[in-house]
C-alpha positions as CSV (number, residue, x, y, z in Angstrom):
1,M,-0.2,0.0,0.0
2,T,1.4,3.5,-1.2
3,A,1.1,6.5,1.3
4,E,-0.4,9.7,-0.4
5,P,2.1,11.9,-0.3
6,H,0.5,14.3,1.5
7,I,-3.2,14.5,3.9
8,D,-5.9,16.8,1.9
9,Y,-7.0,18.8,5.2
10,E,-8.6,20.9,2.4
11,A,-11.0,17.6,0.5
12,L,-11.3,16.5,4.2
13,A,-12.7,19.9,5.6
14,Q,-15.2,19.7,2.5
15,G,-16.2,16.4,2.9
16,A,-16.7,17.2,6.8
17,M,-19.5,20.5,5.8
18,R,-20.7,18.6,3.2
19,A,-21.5,15.9,5.2
20,V,-23.6,19.1,8.0
21,V,-25.6,19.3,5.2
22,R,-26.6,16.0,4.3
23,T,-27.5,15.3,7.7
24,V,-30.2,18.8,7.9
25,L,-31.6,17.7,5.5
26,Q,-31.8,14.3,6.2
27,R,-33.2,15.5,9.2
28,V,-35.6,17.3,7.6
29,A,-37.4,14.8,4.6
30,K,-37.9,13.1,7.7
31,S,-39.4,15.2,10.1
32,G,-40.1,18.7,8.2
33,L,-38.3,22.1,9.0
34,P,-38.7,22.4,12.9
35,G,-38.9,26.1,14.1
36,E,-38.3,29.2,12.7
37,H,-35.5,27.4,10.1
38,H,-35.2,27.4,6.8
39,F,-32.3,27.3,3.5
40,Y,-31.1,28.4,0.9
41,I,-29.0,26.6,-1.2
42,A,-26.8,27.1,-4.0
43,F,-25.3,25.3,-6.4
44,N,-23.2,24.4,-9.9
45,T,-26.1,24.0,-12.5
46,K,-22.6,22.9,-14.7
47,A,-21.9,20.3,-12.1
48,P,-21.5,16.5,-13.0
49,G,-25.4,14.8,-11.6
50,V,-27.1,17.7,-11.6
51,S,-30.8,17.3,-13.6
52,L,-33.3,20.1,-13.9
53,S,-35.2,21.9,-16.8
54,Q,-34.0,22.6,-20.1
55,R,-35.7,25.3,-19.6
56,L,-34.4,26.2,-16.1
57,R,-30.6,25.3,-17.6
58,E,-31.5,28.2,-20.3
59,R,-32.3,30.9,-17.1
60,Y,-29.9,29.6,-14.5
61,P,-26.7,28.6,-17.0
62,E,-23.8,28.6,-14.1
63,E,-25.4,28.5,-10.7
64,M,-28.8,28.6,-9.1
65,T,-29.7,29.4,-5.7
66,V,-33.2,27.5,-3.8
67,V,-35.2,28.2,-1.2
68,L,-36.5,25.6,0.8
69,Q,-39.2,26.9,3.6
70,H,-42.5,26.6,2.7
71,R,-43.0,25.3,-1.2
72,F,-41.2,22.3,-1.6
73,W,-42.1,18.5,-1.6
74,D,-40.8,15.2,-1.8
75,L,-37.9,16.0,-0.2
76,M,-35.7,12.7,-1.0
77,V,-31.7,12.7,0.4
78,T,-29.2,10.1,-0.1
79,D,-25.7,9.9,0.5
80,D,-24.6,11.6,-2.6
81,R,-27.4,13.6,-3.0
82,F,-31.0,15.4,-2.5
83,E,-34.0,15.1,-4.5
84,V,-36.9,18.3,-4.5
85,N,-40.1,19.2,-5.9
86,L,-40.2,23.2,-6.4
87,T,-42.5,25.9,-8.1
88,F,-41.0,27.9,-11.2
89,D,-43.2,30.3,-12.0
90,S,-46.4,28.2,-10.7
91,I,-44.4,25.0,-13.0
92,P,-43.6,21.8,-10.6
93,E,-39.8,21.2,-11.0
94,R,-37.9,18.0,-10.0
95,L,-34.3,19.0,-9.3
96,V,-31.8,16.9,-8.5
97,V,-28.3,18.4,-6.8
98,P,-25.3,16.2,-6.1
99,F,-23.3,17.7,-2.4
100,T,-20.1,18.0,-4.6
101,A,-22.4,20.4,-6.8
102,I,-23.5,23.3,-3.7
103,K,-22.0,26.0,-3.4
104,V,-23.1,27.5,-0.7
105,F,-26.2,26.6,2.1
106,F,-27.5,29.1,4.4
107,D,-30.0,29.7,7.3
108,P,-30.7,32.8,7.1
109,S,-33.4,31.8,10.7
110,V,-29.9,31.7,13.2
111,P,-27.6,32.9,10.6
112,Y,-25.5,30.4,10.1
113,G,-24.0,29.3,7.1
114,L,-20.9,26.9,5.1
115,Q,-19.5,28.6,1.7
116,F,-17.5,25.7,0.0
117,D,-16.2,27.0,-2.7
118,D,-13.1,28.5,-0.8
119,S,-14.3,26.6,2.5
120,R,-15.3,28.7,4.7
121,S,-17.6,28.8,7.5
122,L,-19.9,31.3,7.9
123,G,-21.6,33.3,10.8
124,G,-22.4,35.3,13.3
125,T,-24.7,38.4,12.0
126,A,-26.1,38.0,8.7
127,Q,-28.0,40.5,6.5
128,M,-31.3,38.8,6.4
129,P,-33.6,38.0,2.5
130,D,-35.6,41.1,1.1
131,D,-39.2,40.8,1.3
132,D,-39.4,39.8,-2.0
133,I,-37.4,37.1,-1.9
134,A,-38.8,36.4,1.2
135,E,-42.1,36.0,-1.0
136,D,-41.3,34.1,-3.0
137,Q,-40.4,30.9,-0.9
138,G,-39.2,27.5,-3.1
139,E,-38.7,29.1,-6.1
140,A,-35.5,30.1,-7.8
141,V,-34.1,33.5,-6.2
142,E,-31.0,35.8,-7.5
143,G,-28.6,35.7,-4.8
144,L,-27.8,35.1,-1.4
145,P,-28.6,37.2,1.9
146,K,-24.9,38.4,2.9
147,V,-22.6,36.9,5.8
148,A,-20.7,39.2,7.8
149,A,-18.5,36.7,9.9
150,K,-18.6,38.0,13.5
151,K,-14.9,38.8,15.0
152,P,-13.5,37.9,18.5
153,T,-13.5,41.1,21.1
154,A,-10.9,41.1,23.1
155,L,-10.9,42.0,26.8
156,P,-10.3,45.2,28.4
157,K,-6.2,44.4,29.8
158,K,-6.0,45.3,33.4
159,P,-4.3,48.4,34.6
160,R,-1.0,47.9,35.9
161,S,0.0,49.1,39.0
162,P,2.5,52.5,37.9
163,R,6.7,50.9,39.0
164,K,8.2,52.6,42.5
165,T,11.3,53.7,41.9
166,A,14.5,53.2,43.5
167,A,14.0,55.8,45.9
168,E,10.5,54.3,47.2
169,K,11.6,50.7,47.2
170,S,14.5,51.4,49.2
171,A,12.4,53.6,51.6
172,D,10.0,50.9,51.7
173,K,12.3,48.2,52.6
174,T,13.6,50.6,55.0
175,A,10.4,51.5,56.9
176,A,9.9,47.2,56.7
177,A,13.0,47.1,59.2
178,E,12.6,49.6,61.3
179,T,8.8,47.6,61.8
180,P,9.5,44.9,64.9
181,A,7.5,41.7,63.5
182,D,5.8,41.5,66.7
183,A,4.1,45.0,67.0
184,E,1.0,45.6,67.3
185,P,-1.3,47.6,65.0
186,A,-2.4,50.6,65.7
187,P,-5.8,50.4,66.8
188,P,-8.0,52.0,63.8
189,P,-10.1,55.3,65.1
190,A,-12.8,55.7,66.8
191,A,-15.8,57.1,64.8
192,E,-17.4,60.3,66.0
193,G,-20.1,59.4,68.2
194,S,-18.4,55.6,69.4
195,P,-17.2,54.9,72.3
196,K,-13.9,55.1,73.3
197,V,-11.9,52.1,74.3
198,V,-9.5,53.0,76.9
199,K,-6.2,50.6,78.1
200,L,-5.9,49.4,81.3
201,D,-2.0,50.5,81.1
202,A,-2.6,54.2,81.3
203,F,-4.2,54.1,85.0
204,R,-0.8,51.9,86.0
205,K,1.7,53.6,87.8
206,K,5.2,53.6,86.3
């Protein structure tokens, strides 16, 4: 057995992210969309294995984006692709999309997205789709909402205490040497109106 010259981490990351999309769609095919979740999926219409009508190929010769939210039916998910029924201009269509053809998977309800053309994971804040796009659920849309990744905010550093000068350090050492180790600390000054404590030593004869 001949080992590969190097580990293709890029391909491994791509495969892991496509597995996330597959798992999510499998759950939706089984139980439906949970809560407010819905998906924008952009894919390469020229990729091997993509199946769509001729009119859609002519309309979207390079890339197509669909929304899976309200109007989609018969979602079927296999290990390498998903199939779904959608309507385009009130005409039903059956789409077959291999996972390797997907370029962007985006869930604006979270928001969370995966972009496959450069293997970047997208998250954080997002600009939600315009009203005209949101009303066109289940049909092809032009483009995806913009996603702006949040950058981690650095915690403010605790201010350092000012460094003491050599003279101040020497004075501290001298004061510490002159103070007996068993010296009794001076009592705090009594508050105004509080009873004063008088030691018995004051009444003893010297």
